[in-house]
N, C-alpha and C positions, 0 to 999 in steps of 0.2 A: 415467416417463422424465423426466430433467432437461432443461429448456430453458435454454440459456445465452444471455445477452443481452450484446452488446458495447457498448462506450462510444460515445457520439456526441461530436462535436467540442466541443460546449458544456458537457458534463457534467464535474464535478470530484469526485474521490473525497473522502470525508469522513474526518476523523481518528477513530480508535478504532472503525472499522467493518471487519468481515472481508469480503474479496473473494476469490473462487475463482481460483486460479492456472491459467492456460491450459495450460501444459506441465509437468505434475507427475505422476509415477507414484504419489504418495502421496495424491492427492485433497486437496492442501494449500490453505490460505487464507493471505493476507497482510493486514496492517493497518498503518496509519501511527500512530505514537505520538510524543509529544514526547520528545526525547532530552536536550537541555540548552539553557540560555540563556547566551549569550556577552555579558557586559557590555561588552567591548571593541568588538565588532561591533554591539551593541545589537540582537541578533537571536536568535530561537529556532530551534534546529535539530531535525530530526526523524529518526526511524529507522523501518525496516521490520522487522516481526516475523513469523515463520512460526508458524502454528497447530500444524502437525503435530509439530514437535519443540521449539517455543518458542525457537528459535535466532534470533539477530540476522542479518538478511539484508543490510542496508545501514544506515549511520548517518552522522550529520553532514551531512544534506541540508537544503536550504531546503525550505519547504513546496511551492513550485512544482516543485522537482526530485522530491520524494517523490510528489507527485500524478502527475507524468509517468511515473515508474517504475511506479506502480500501474496507470495506464492502459495501459501497454505490455504488462504481464505478467499482467493479470487480466481477468476478465469483470465487467461492471457489476453483474449480478444473475443469480441462479440461481432458476428457478421449478420 
């Protein structure tokens, strides 16, 4: 049986690491990937990718926004 562990307040999701989605009928996982670099803003933007179908879930997010998105929709770890 799987044990699902939730995020604590001080933990941050890593880039390029799969995290199990909380509310998914497909047993899906999400991960953060680099999306693009904006020379005007001098900032890198990130996207969220779905493992199940390889689709783009969100894009054009700052790293803190992407991490918050992952924290809200996924579990930290599955044992």
